[in-house]
VOGU-460100 format. One record per residue (C-alpha): x, y, z; residue in one letter. Coordinates in steps of 0.25 Angstrom, whole numbers, padded with zeros to 4 digits, always signed. Layout:
XYZA
...
This chain:
+0163+0794+0123M
+0171+0803+0116A
+0160+0808+0108Q
+0153+0814+0120A
+0165+0821+0125A
+0167+0827+0111I
+0152+0832+0111V
+0154+0839+0124S
+0166+0846+0120L
+0159+0850+0106V
+0148+0857+0114H
+0158+0864+0123Q
+0166+0869+0111L
+0153+0874+0105E
+0150+0882+0117C
+0164+0888+0117L
+0162+0892+0102M
+0152+0902+0106K
+0162+0911+0113F
+0172+0914+0101P
+0160+0913+0091L
+0153+0924+0099L
+0165+0933+0100I
+0168+0931+0085L
+0154+0934+0081E
+0154+0947+0089I
+0168+0950+0084K
+0162+0950+0070K
+0152+0960+0074M
+0163+0968+0081Q
+0172+0968+0068V
+0160+0973+0060K
+0156+0984+0070A
+0170+0988+0071F
+0174+0989+0057S
+0161+0997+0053E
+0164+1007+0064K
+0179+1008+0061V
+0175+1010+0046S
+0166+1021+0050E
+0177+1028+0058L
+0186+1027+0046L
+0176+1032+0037N
+0173+1044+0046V
+0188+1047+0047L
+0190+1046+0032E
+0178+1052+0026G
+0175+1064+0036T
+0181+1077+0031P
+0181+1083+0045V
+0183+1072+0055L
+0174+1073+0067V
+0181+1068+0079R
+0168+1065+0087S
+0164+1055+0076R
+0177+1049+0075V
+0177+1047+0091E
+0163+1041+0090Q
+0167+1031+0080L
+0180+1028+0087R
+0172+1026+0100F
+0162+1017+0093E
+0173+1008+0085S
+0183+1005+0096E
+0175+0996+0105P
+0169+0988+0093L
+0183+0982+0091G
+0185+0978+0105R
+0179+0967+0114S
+0165+0962+0112I
+0161+0969+0125G
+0165+0982+0120D
+0159+0979+0106F
+0145+0976+0112L
+0145+0988+0121V
+0149+0997+0109A
+0140+0992+0099V
+0127+1000+0097K
+0120+0990+0088S
+0109+0981+0094N
+0111+0973+0081A
+0125+0969+0086V
+0119+0965+0099V
+0108+0957+0093S
+0119+0950+0084D
+0127+0946+0096V
+0114+0941+0103M
+0111+0932+0091E
+0125+0926+0091I
+0124+0923+0105M
+0111+0915+0102Q
+0118+0908+0091R
+0129+0904+0101L
+0119+0896+0109L
+0117+0887+0097Q
+0129+0878+0100T
+0126+0869+0088H
+0129+0880+0079L
+0142+0884+0086M
+0152+0878+0076S
+0145+0884+0064E
+0144+0898+0070N
+0159+0897+0074M
+0163+0893+0060Q
+0154+0904+0054K
+0161+0915+0062I
+0175+0909+0059L
+0172+0910+0045D
+0169+0925+0046E
+0182+0928+0054V
+0190+0932+0042P
+0180+0941+0037T
+0180+0948+0051I
+0195+0949+0051L
+0194+0955+0037M
+0185+0966+0043Q
+0195+0969+0054I
+0206+0970+0043D
+0198+0979+0034F
+0196+0989+0046I
+0211+0988+0049D
+0215+0992+0035K
+0205+1003+0034E
+0210+1009+0047S
+0225+1007+0042Y
+0221+1014+0029R
+0215+1025+0036F
+0227+1027+0045R
+0236+1026+0033S
+0229+1037+0026N
+0240+1047+0021R
+0231+1059+0023D
+0229+1056+0037L
+0243+1052+0040Q
+0248+1065+0034S
+0239+1073+0044T
+0244+1066+0056R
+0247+1079+0063E
+0232+1082+0063N
+0227+1078+0077P
+0213+1075+0073R
+0217+1066+0062L
+0228+1059+0071C
+0216+1056+0080Y
+0208+1050+0069F
+0219+1041+0065L
+0221+1037+0080D
+0206+1033+0080V
+0208+1024+0068V
+0221+1018+0074R
+0213+1014+0087E
+0204+1005+0079M
+0216+0996+0077D
+0214+0991+0092G
+0200+0986+0091P
+0203+0980+0077S
+0214+0972+0082H
+0206+0967+0094D
+0195+0963+0084L
+0204+0955+0075R
+0211+0948+0087A
+0198+0944+0093A
+0193+0939+0080V
+0205+0931+0077V
+0206+0925+0091F
+0192+0920+0092F
+0193+0915+0077N
+0204+0906+0082D
+0196+0901+0094V
+0184+0898+0085G
+0193+0891+0075I
+0199+0882+0085Q
+0185+0879+0091Q
+0180+0875+0077M
+0192+0866+0075V
+0190+0859+0088L
+0175+0858+0085Y
+0177+0852+0072K
+0187+0842+0078D
+0177+0838+0089L
+0166+0836+0078Q
+0176+0827+0071F
+0177+0819+0084L
+0162+0818+0086L
+0161+0812+0072T
+0172+0802+0074A
+0166+0797+0087F
+0151+0798+0082E
+0148+0784+0081D
+0153+0776+0093S
+0150+0762+0085S
+0161+0765+0075V
+0174+0759+0080K
+0188+0763+0074W
+0202+0760+0078H
+0207+0768+0090G
+0193+0775+0092R
+0193+0772+0107N
+0207+0778+0109E
+0204+0790+0101V
+0190+0792+0108E
+0197+0792+0121K
+0207+0802+0117D
+0196+0811+0112V
+0187+0810+0124K
+0199+0814+0133Y
+0202+0826+0125I
+0188+0831+0123V
+0184+0829+0138N
+0197+0837+0142R
+0193+0848+0133A
+0178+0848+0138A
+0184+0849+0153D
+0193+0861+0149F
+0181+0869+0142V
+0172+0867+0154K
+0183+0872+0164E
+0186+0883+0154W
+0172+0888+0154M
+0172+0889+0169K
+0185+0897+0169D
+0181+0908+0159N
+0171+0919+0160S
+0166+0918+0145I
+0152+0913+0149L
+0150+0925+0158S
+0155+0935+0147E
+0145+0928+0138M
+0134+0931+0148S
+0139+0946+0148C
+0139+0947+0133L
+0124+0942+0133I
+0121+0952+0144D
+0127+0963+0136T
+0119+0960+0124L
+0106+0961+0132I
+0111+0974+0138H
+0114+0979+0124K
+0100+0975+0119C
+0093+0981+0131T
+0103+0993+0131E
+0107+0991+0146K
+0121+0994+0151S
+0131+0983+0153L
+0137+0979+0167D
+0151+0975+0161R
+0159+0973+0149K
+0158+0960+0141I
+0172+0952+0141N
+0167+0940+0133L
+0178+0941+0122E
+0189+0942+0132A
+0184+0931+0141A
+0183+0922+0128V
+0197+0926+0124K
+0203+0923+0137S
+0196+0910+0139G
+0200+0905+0125F
+0214+0911+0124D
+0225+0909+0134G
+0233+0897+0139E
+0221+0891+0146R
+0211+0896+0135G
+0202+0886+0128I
+0208+0891+0115H
+0221+0885+0119Q
+0215+0872+0124Y
+0206+0870+0112F
+0219+0871+0103S
+0225+0859+0111H
+0212+0851+0111I
+0211+0853+0095S
+0224+0847+0093G
+0221+0834+0101E
+0207+0833+0094I
+0213+0835+0080Q
+0223+0824+0083S
+0213+0814+0087I
+0205+0819+0075R
+0216+0815+0066R
+0218+0801+0073K
+0203+0798+0071I
+0204+0802+0056R
+0216+0793+0054Q
+0210+0781+0062I
+0196+0782+0056R
+0200+0784+0041G
+0193+0798+0040I
+0197+0804+0027K
+0209+0812+0027G
+0213+0824+0018I
+0210+0824+0004T
+0223+0823-0005L
+0224+0827-0020G
+0223+0812-0025L
+0214+0805-0014K
+0209+0806+0000T
+0218+0799+0010L
+0209+0789+0018Q
+0215+0786+0032L
+0215+0772+0036Q
+0209+0768+0049S
+0219+0759+0054S
+0231+0767+0051L
+0236+0777+0063P
+0242+0790+0059L
+0256+0792+0065K
+0258+0807+0060G
+0257+0819+0069H
+0247+0831+0068S
+0254+0843+0063L
+0247+0851+0074S
+0254+0843+0084D
+0263+0853+0093S
+0275+0845+0091N
+0275+0846+0076L
+0272+0861+0075R
+0287+0865+0074N
+0292+0855+0065I
+0303+0861+0057V
+0312+0854+0047V
+0324+0860+0039G
+0325+0872+0047F
+0336+0868+0057D
+0348+0875+0049A
+0340+0887+0044V
+0334+0889+0058L
+0348+0889+0064K
+0353+0898+0053K
+0342+0908+0056I
+0343+0907+0071V
+0358+0910+0069D
+0356+0922+0060R
+0347+0928+0071L
+0358+0926+0081A
+0369+0933+0072E
+0376+0944+0079P
+0370+0956+0071L
+0365+0966+0080L
+0355+0973+0070G
+0341+0969+0068R
+0342+0958+0057E
+0330+0952+0049V
+0330+0938+0043L
+0320+0935+0033A
+0315+0920+0031I
+0309+0918+0016V
+0302+0907+0010G
+0289+0902+0003M
+0277+0900+0011G
+0277+0887+0019G
+0292+0885+0019I
+0294+0887+0034G
+0298+0902+0036K
+0289+0904+0048T
+0293+0890+0054T
+0308+0894+0052L
+0305+0908+0058A
+0298+0901+0070R
+0309+0891+0073Q
+0319+0903+0073M
+0309+0911+0082F
+0307+0900+0092D
+0322+0896+0092H
+0329+0896+0106P
+0340+0904+0101D
+0331+0914+0095T
+0323+0915+0108D
+0336+0917+0116F
+0342+0927+0107Q
+0331+0938+0106F
+0325+0946+0117H
+0311+0945+0110C
+0305+0938+0098R
+0293+0942+0090A
+0286+0934+0079W
+0275+0940+0070V
+0268+0934+0058R
+0266+0945+0047V
+0259+0937+0035S
+0254+0943+0022Q
+0243+0951+0029V
+0247+0958+0042Y
+0242+0969+0051Q
+0254+0977+0056L
+0247+0979+0070R
+0246+0964+0072N
+0261+0962+0068L
+0265+0973+0078L
+0256+0968+0089L
+0262+0953+0087D
+0276+0958+0088L
+0273+0967+0100L
+0267+0955+0108R
+0279+0947+0105S
+0289+0956+0111V
+0281+0963+0122T
+0268+0964+0129K
+0259+0974+0122P
+0253+0985+0130S
+0238+0985+0133D
+0235+0995+0123N
+0242+0989+0112V
+0230+0988+0103H
+0228+1003+0104E
+0241+1006+0098K
+0244+1010+0083T
+0253+1001+0074N
+0264+1012+0076E
+0263+1011+0091D
+0264+0996+0090L
+0276+0997+0081A
+0283+1006+0091Q
+0279+0997+0103D
+0286+0985+0095L
+0298+0993+0092Y
+0300+0997+0107Q
+0297+0983+0112S
+0309+0978+0103L
+0318+0989+0105K
+0331+0985+0111G
+0327+0970+0112R
+0333+0959+0103K
+0321+0954+0095Y
+0317+0944+0085L
+0305+0947+0076V
+0300+0937+0066V
+0290+0942+0056M
+0284+0929+0049D
+0278+0929+0035D
+0281+0943+0030V
+0275+0947+0017W
+0278+0962+0015S
+0289+0972+0017N
+0278+0981+0024E
+0276+0971+0035A
+0291+0970+0037W
+0292+0986+0037D
+0281+0988+0047C
+0287+0978+0057I
+0302+0981+0055Q
+0300+0995+0060M
+0297+0990+0074C
+0309+0981+0075L
+0321+0989+0081P
+0335+0987+0077D
+0343+0988+0090D
+0355+0981+0085N
+0353+0970+0095N
+0351+0958+0086G
+0336+0958+0084S
+0331+0950+0072R
+0319+0949+0063V
+0314+0937+0055V
+0305+0938+0043V
+0299+0927+0036T
+0293+0929+0022S
+0290+0923+0008R
+0296+0934+0001F
+0311+0936-0002M
+0309+0951-0006E
+0303+0953+0008L
+0315+0945+0015A
+0325+0954+0008T
+0317+0967+0012Y
+0317+0963+0026V
+0331+0959+0027S
+0339+0965+0016P
+0353+0962+0022K
+0351+0948+0025S
+0347+0936+0017L
+0334+0929+0020P
+0333+0915+0024H
+0326+0908+0012C
+0318+0896+0016M
+0321+0883+0009S
+0311+0872+0006L
+0314+0859+0013L
+0321+0848+0006D
+0315+0834+0005T
+0321+0828+0017K
+0317+0840+0026Q
+0303+0840+0020S
+0301+0825+0024W
+0307+0828+0038E
+0296+0839+0040L
+0285+0830+0035L
+0289+0819+0043E
+0289+0827+0056K
+0276+0834+0053L
+0269+0821+0050V
+0276+0812+0061F
+0281+0821+0071G
+0292+0814+0079L
+0290+0801+0072E
+0295+0795+0060S
+0288+0793+0047C
+0285+0778+0044P
+0295+0772+0035L
+0284+0769+0024E
+0280+0783+0023L
+0294+0790+0023V
+0296+0790+0007D
+0281+0795+0005L
+0284+0805+0016G
+0296+0810+0009K
+0289+0810-0005Q
+0278+0819+0002I
+0288+0828+0008A
+0296+0830-0005R
+0283+0834-0012K
+0281+0846-0002C
+0294+0852-0009H
+0300+0856+0004G
+0289+0866+0008L
+0286+0864+0023P
+0272+0869+0022L
+0269+0859+0012A
+0275+0848+0021I
+0266+0853+0033V
+0254+0851+0024V
+0257+0838+0019I
+0261+0833+0033A
+0248+0837+0038G
+0241+0828+0028T
+0251+0816+0031L
+0249+0818+0046S
+0233+0815+0043R
+0236+0804+0034T
+0238+0789+0038V
+0253+0785+0038M
+0252+0775+0026T
+0259+0775+0013S
+0246+0776+0005D
+0242+0789+0012C
+0255+0795+0011W
+0256+0791-0004K
+0243+0799-0006D
+0249+0811+0000V
+0262+0810-0007A
+0254+0810-0020A
+0246+0822-0017S
+0255+0831-0009V
+0251+0844-0017S
+0236+0840-0015S
+0238+0839+0000V
+0244+0853+0000V
+0234+0859-0009F
+0223+0854+0000T
+0229+0862+0011N
+0229+0876+0005P
+0228+0883+0018E
+0241+0877+0023Q
+0249+0878+0010C
+0244+0884-0003L
+0237+0896+0004D
+0250+0899+0012I
+0258+0899-0001L
+0247+0907-0008A
+0250+0919+0001L
+0263+0921-0007S
+0255+0920-0020Y
+0245+0930-0015N
+0255+0940-0012Y
+0261+0940-0026L
+0260+0952-0035P
+0250+0949-0046Q
+0261+0948-0057Q
+0268+0937-0049L
+0256+0929-0046K
+0254+0926-0061A
+0269+0922-0062C
+0268+0913-0050F
+0256+0906-0054L
+0261+0903-0067Y
+0273+0895-0061M
+0262+0885-0057G
+0261+0880-0071A
+0274+0873-0070F
+0274+0859-0065P
+0276+0855-0051E
+0291+0855-0047D
+0294+0861-0060Y
+0307+0869-0061E
+0303+0881-0068I
+0313+0887-0078E
+0313+0902-0074V
+0315+0906-0089R
+0303+0899-0094K
+0295+0904-0082L
+0299+0918-0085F
+0296+0917-0100R
+0282+0911-0097L
+0279+0923-0087W
+0283+0933-0098I
+0274+0925-0108A
+0262+0925-0099E
+0264+0940-0097G
+0265+0939-0082F
+0277+0949-0081L
+0278+0964-0082E
+0291+0970-0086A
+0296+0984-0083S
+0303+0993-0093S
+0316+0989-0086S
+0315+0974-0085S
+0312+0963-0095N
+0302+0952-0092L
+0312+0941-0089E
+0317+0950-0077D
+0303+0952-0072V
+0300+0937-0073A
+0313+0935-0065E
+0309+0945-0054A
+0295+0939-0053Y
+0301+0925-0051L
+0311+0931-0040E
+0299+0937-0034D
+0291+0924-0033L
+0304+0917-0028I
+0306+0928-0017G
+0291+0926-0013R
+0294+0911-0011S
+0284+0906-0022L
+0294+0901-0032V
+0306+0892-0029L
+0320+0894-0036V
+0324+0882-0044G
+0338+0886-0050K
+0346+0899-0051R
+0357+0901-0061N
+0371+0906-0057V
+0367+0920-0057V
+0355+0918-0048G
+0344+0919-0057K
+0333+0908-0056I
+0333+0897-0067K
+0321+0889-0062S
+0311+0890-0051C
+0300+0881-0045R
+0287+0881-0037L
+0284+0874-0024H
+0273+0864-0027D
+0264+0871-0017L
+0267+0885-0024L
+0264+0878-0037R
+0251+0873-0032E
+0248+0887-0027L
+0250+0892-0041C
+0241+0882-0047L
+0230+0885-0037R
+0231+0900-0039E
+0231+0899-0054A
+0219+0890-0053Q
+0212+0900-0045K
+0215+0911-0055E
+0211+0901-0066N
+0224+0905-0074I
+0232+0892-0074M
+0228+0877-0075T
+0239+0866-0074V
+0234+0852-0081I
+0242+0841-0074K
+0244+0827-0078Q
+0232+0822-0070E
+0222+0832-0076D
+0213+0826-0086Q
+0208+0839-0093S
+0211+0853-0096F
+0205+0863-0087P
+0190+0867-0091A
+0191+0882-0089K
+0195+0888-0102D
+0200+0901-0096N
+0213+0896-0091Q
+0225+0905-0094R
+0237+0895-0091H
+0236+0880-0094L
+0247+0871-0090I
+0249+0856-0094L
+0257+0847-0085H
+0262+0833-0087L
+0255+0824-0097N
+0242+0828-0094S
+0230+0819-0099D
+0221+0832-0101A
+0213+0831-0114D
+0216+0843-0122V
+0203+0841-0130H
+0195+0843-0117L
+0202+0857-0115A
+0194+0870-0116P
+0199+0881-0125P
+0208+0889-0116Y
+0206+0902-0123R
+0212+0911-0112S
+0224+0902-0110L
+0237+0910-0109Q
+0247+0899-0107S
+0249+0884-0109F
+0260+0877-0103L
+0263+0862-0104C
+0272+0854-0095F
+0271+0840-0101T
+0278+0831-0110L
+0266+0829-0119G
+0266+0825-0134S
+0256+0822-0145G
+0248+0834-0143F
+0241+0838-0156V
+0242+0853-0158P
+0229+0855-0165D
+0221+0848-0154I
+0230+0854-0143F
+0228+0869-0147F
+0214+0868-0152S
+0209+0863-0139Y
+0218+0872-0130L
+0215+0886-0137I
+0227+0894-0135F
+0223+0907-0142Q
+0228+0916-0130S
+0240+0908-0126L
+0253+0915-0122R
+0261+0904-0117V
+0262+0890-0124L
+0272+0880-0117D
+0272+0867-0124M
+0287+0864-0121F
+0283+0850-0117F
+0272+0847-0126L
+0275+0841-0139Q
+0267+0842-0152F
+0268+0833-0164D
+0267+0846-0173S
+0269+0861-0170F
+0256+0867-0165P
+0252+0877-0176A
+0242+0884-0167Q
+0254+0890-0159I
+0257+0900-0170V
+0243+0906-0168N
+0245+0909-0153L
+0248+0923-0155E
+0249+0927-0140Y
+0259+0916-0137L
+0271+0922-0129T
+0278+0908-0124Y
+0279+0896-0133L
+0286+0883-0129A
+0285+0871-0138L
+0291+0857-0139N
+0292+0855-0154V
+0296+0843-0164T
+0293+0852-0176Y
+0297+0864-0183K
+0292+0878-0179L
+0282+0885-0188P
+0286+0898-0194T
+0273+0903-0189A
+0278+0903-0175L
+0284+0916-0177A
+0270+0922-0177R
+0270+0921-0162L
+0273+0936-0160K
+0271+0936-0145N
+0280+0924-0142L
+0290+0927-0131Q
+0296+0913-0128T
+0298+0902-0138L
+0303+0888-0133V
+0305+0877-0143I
+0308+0863-0137N
+0313+0850-0145G
+0315+0839-0148P
+0315+0840-0162W
+0318+0829-0173P
+0332+0827-0178I
+0334+0832-0192R
+0337+0823-0204D
+0352+0826-0202D
+0352+0822-0188G
+0354+0836-0183D
+0344+0844-0174L
+0334+0853-0181P
+0335+0868-0181T
+0322+0876-0177L
+0319+0888-0185I
+0313+0899-0177V
+0308+0912-0183R
+0307+0920-0171Y
+0310+0934-0176W
+0295+0937-0178S
+0292+0934-0164M
+0294+0948-0158P
+0292+0944-0143N
+0301+0932-0143L
+0310+0932-0131R
+0314+0918-0129H
+0317+0907-0139L
+0321+0894-0134H
+0323+0881-0142T
+0329+0868-0138T
+0333+0865-0152M
+0342+0874-0161V
+0333+0885-0168A
+0337+0893-0180F
+0332+0908-0180L
+0327+0912-0193S
+0334+0925-0198Y
+0330+0938-0193I
+0333+0945-0206T
+0326+0945-0219D
+0337+0938-0228A
+0332+0945-0240A
+0332+0959-0235S
+0343+0957-0224N
+0334+0966-0215I
+0338+0963-0200Y
+0327+0964-0189R
+0329+0974-0178K
+0332+0970-0164P
+0319+0967-0157L
+0315+0974-0144P
+0321+0972-0130L
+0315+0959-0124G
+0316+0951-0137Y
+0323+0938-0139L
+0330+0935-0126K
+0332+0920-0126T
+0336+0912-0139L
+0340+0897-0138S
+0343+0888-0145T
+0347+0893-0159V
+0357+0889-0170Q
+0370+0897-0171F
+0368+0900-0186L
+0356+0908-0182C
+0363+0917-0172C
+0368+0928-0182R
+0370+0943-0179R
+0357+0947-0185D
+0350+0937-0176A
+0357+0942-0163F
+0355+0956-0167A
+0340+0954-0165N
+0342+0948-0151M
+0349+0959-0144P
+0342+0955-0130Y
+0345+0940-0131L
+0350+0935-0118A
+0351+0920-0120E
+0355+0912-0132L
+0357+0897-0135G
+0364+0893-0148L
+0366+0879-0154C
+0375+0875-0165E
+0368+0866-0175T
+0375+0857-0185K
+0373+0868-0195E
+0379+0878-0187D
+0391+0869-0184Y
+0394+0866-0199Y
+0392+0880-0203R
+0403+0884-0192D
+0397+0897-0189R
+0392+0895-0175S
+0404+0903-0169C
+0402+0914-0179E
+0388+0915-0174C
+0392+0917-0160L
+0399+0930-0164K
+0386+0936-0165D
+0383+0934-0150L
+0389+0948-0149A
+0376+0954-0153Y
+0369+0948-0141L
+0372+0958-0130H
+0362+0953-0120Q
+0365+0938-0121L
+0367+0932-0108E
+0366+0917-0110A
+0372+0909-0122L
+0372+0894-0125N
+0380+0889-0137C
+0379+0875-0140S
+0388+0870-0152F
+0386+0858-0161Y
+0391+0844-0156K
+0402+0842-0166E
+0416+0848-0161I
+0422+0860-0169R
+0437+0861-0166E
+0438+0876-0169A
+0427+0884-0164R
+0430+0899-0161T
+0419+0907-0153I
+0419+0922-0153S
+0419+0924-0138W
+0419+0939-0140D
+0405+0939-0146A
+0399+0933-0133F
+0390+0944-0126P
+0397+0949-0114S
+0383+0948-0107N
+0384+0933-0108L
+0381+0926-0094R
+0379+0912-0098K
+0386+0904-0108L
+0384+0889-0112T
+0393+0882-0123L
+0391+0868-0128S
+0399+0859-0137A
+0408+0872-0142S
+0421+0864-0140N
+0429+0876-0137L
+0443+0876-0131P
+0444+0879-0116W
+0453+0891-0119E
+0440+0898-0125D
+0435+0899-0110M
+0444+0912-0109T
+0433+0918-0119N
+0421+0913-0111V
+0427+0919-0098A
+0427+0933-0105K
+0412+0934-0105L
+0411+0944-0094P
+0397+0940-0088N
+0397+0925-0090L
+0391+0918-0078E
+0387+0904-0083V
+0396+0895-0092L
+0391+0882-0097K
+0401+0873-0106L
+0394+0861-0111K
+0398+0849-0121N
+0412+0852-0123Y
+0410+0867-0124A
+0425+0868-0122F
+0435+0857-0124R
+0449+0854-0119G
+0455+0847-0108S
+0460+0859-0100T
+0453+0872-0096W
+0463+0882-0090K
+0458+0895-0086L
+0468+0907-0087T
+0464+0921-0087D
+0449+0920-0090E
+0440+0923-0078V
+0425+0919-0078F
+0421+0931-0070R
+0406+0929-0069C
+0405+0914-0071L
+0396+0908-0061K
+0392+0894-0067Q
+0402+0885-0076L
+0397+0873-0082L
+0406+0863-0090I
+0399+0851-0096E
+0406+0840-0104K
+0420+0844-0108T
+0433+0837-0109D
+0441+0846-0099I
+0451+0839-0090V
+0458+0851-0083Q
+0452+0864-0078W
+0461+0875-0073E
+0456+0887-0067A
+0459+0898-0056E
+0449+0903-0045D
+0448+0917-0052D
+0442+0911-0065H
+0429+0909-0060F
+0427+0919-0049P
+0411+0918-0049C
+0409+0903-0052L
+0397+0897-0044Q
+0393+0884-0051F
+0403+0874-0059L
+0396+0863-0066I
+0404+0852-0073L
+0397+0841-0081R
+0404+0829-0088S
+0418+0835-0087C
+0423+0821-0085E
+0438+0824-0089F
+0439+0836-0079L
+0449+0832-0068A
+0446+0842-0058E
+0440+0856-0055L
+0449+0868-0054P
+0453+0869-0039Y
+0451+0884-0039V
+0436+0882-0041L
+0436+0879-0026G
+0441+0894-0024E
+0429+0900-0031I
+0421+0906-0020P
+0408+0907-0028T
+0407+0892-0032L
+0395+0886-0027E
+0393+0873-0035R
+0401+0863-0043I
+0394+0852-0051E
+0401+0840-0058L
+0393+0831-0066H
+0400+0818-0072Y
+0414+0824-0070C
+0427+0818-0067N
+0428+0812-0053E
+0441+0820-0050S
+0433+0833-0054A
+0422+0829-0045E
+0432+0828-0033L
+0438+0841-0036S
+0424+0848-0036A
+0422+0841-0022Q
+0434+0847-0016E
+0428+0862-0019F
+0418+0859-0008K
+0429+0861+0003D
+0433+0874-0004L
+0420+0881-0006I
+0410+0882+0004E
+0395+0878+0000D
+0400+0873-0013L
+0391+0863-0020A
+0398+0852-0028V
+0389+0842-0035M
+0395+0830-0042I
+0387+0821-0052R
+0393+0809-0059N
């Protein structure tokens, strides 16, 4: 019977557990004794005015053996209490029925033990780094004391190495022990029959018996039992104060027996893989419950076999997808005939595959052939320089016997000499700080022999620091096809996915959004799931939940980047979790929200928008935020969060109790009334009547197309007295919420209105951003209404945006004709969309820092025929960079624009329905800094646009939409910097000027609903300009 064989192996395993358990228990006492003695030594060195060499020598003599082997420790220890404790441990080890409990207990204590060692290391380093001592290095006595402290590094390193090793052994034994206990439960009742039991039982019996035989032979061949007897004798000698016959070598014997090629540690690793494979098979066959997903628990059906492969199988460990071209590029880059030491940085977010790519490059045959020696070191966020140096030394040479007695400076010199004259490749994986690079790169000689260094990191700033002369390789997310390919290989290995699961599999892969780490986690779930459509549908419906239930694999890895953020960036990053999943976040809105929330700190030399831009670039450089779109000058227009990073934001925000997102499935508002940020998503069924009074609420954002809310009820139940941000852009009320004018702390207000704004709105003295959205009812005369905004009494208003035309009330007192003085720097910067007639000299004079302006000609403006006259006053807007002018729909034959009044600082110009002749483009070309020109709805009319002397020197993007142009004549020097050309609804244009194909900067041409001959001419440019993208839509 398999059960008897399993019981026998369990008993053997319990006997084996006593060896690493005993050593870990004694190491725990060693660490305590060593830490106390070193602390005493440091206190003597720091606190004694006149250092007594004899006292230091005594403490040195007492400390050093405490950190060495168990034998040295027991010989050196003076306390009978320690001997008594060891004897008590030995007695406990005889009770094998408690072995697993004792092992789990000591394993749980290992992190605390390692923290004690780290504390002593830090204290020793702090003492050696003391400036006063460093400045007196010439004093022989003080040099001696520094050497004494340095010598403690060796025992400390030995202690750490021993604890880590025996901890690994203990963990492996516990895993195997629990797997065997599972098998015992599965075969406990022989009367229970299940499909395939006999075959599985036969496999189990074979594996277990083979393991038991190996353990018996192993016990015969090792000296562990004799060393255990020697330890007992030593304890008795210590208690009776007799001398020892020989030194105890138990620790070395156990390590030798467990480690090595024939060690039981290696064998158990192999056995564990086989038993876990059988364990999964039993789960699948018997219908034992699988992992819990977000919506339901998957129940495995007894009659359905699993075709998937275990992710721990050796043939699946190195599965790589989407790296072929990148890998070749990097390997070729390493082989470039550059003699100097070159540094290549690989950058990307956590879990994107940086280490995998670097490892593929490191193990590539061409790499192995090219370099005399190769070394790999993992740095991580928290590192010990000594360990890095030792790892590198072991990779390139055989360290000397006294390596642990050497200082860090000696190790660095040894590494430098070992690499001197050799063509080497060094990979520094997962580097987090410039300091780590600085410490190691000093040890890497540059002998002009083609040596290379590869650094992987999450931070663009660090990549630029380590390799300022060459561009880093930025990792990209996998596309949908690559994601499915990786998922299929991870789940099915060399086999193919069943046809009925392919579509579901692709859907699951798509929801991972190209992050390999997420795909690996999901593959682990699918590989333990029955291969049926119903089970895979459950996984597809709850991908985020699956990832969330594996935090150690995903979210905790990504959280390292979050934990490393400066405090001011943490708030900005968490706030981005407020936006819905897969949401393209408009950067200008994000900046204004950050500013309104008070997250930013502006210096005297920069404004808040510049600070916000720097913060966002920093988050992108740390691989926490993804770029959506950039404008033609490279500035970010939109950004987004990967779904996992958004989950991280929500998790961390919930921990801090600073933000709650109410989703569609939520039935109630959060009960805690101390929320600071409340977010409403989709059409939530949450009953506002049941919401507690959120007296501490700072912001309320709504991302739902809701309607029918009664303001009195809404605002009375959600007490917004401390509110700073109120974004109800998507929420419609039947009447204007009068309570808003009483929110005196409000800095950001976005409304969806179908009504007039009350004059009392001007009481919001702290308001910085005001966004008003339509639709509004048509007036009786059939025209759109004009919104009157009395914004002059809002001293902090920076951005005013309305989707319909607004009229600004006069800035002057009509009776006294007294003009207001220009407001201070940082006042109104954005104004859109306003009526032409309200843009007068007196208004513009009070907007000296306006950067963006949107004008719309109303019916009233048109019939008064004063729009062009109003444009003359643009000359007063010296800081204006973006101007959007939309004219009335009826054609005016003679329209004369004073182009000289357009500010020279203008970078973006949009004209719509202006019906100007193409000859006026000569004046547009005179704008010296114009980079973006958009011509819409017959902005210019005429069959021919012929450029002569005009040159658009800085123009990078040109959009022409809906025009009657037939022929376009130009030369290549008319657009020397053009990058993007977009033509929409230019149905009469016969062809594009052939000289466009000679513009070296041109990157993209788009034609939407244009003439077929024009489309053909655009396609011809692809042969003339390398990497030119041509997009045709018709």
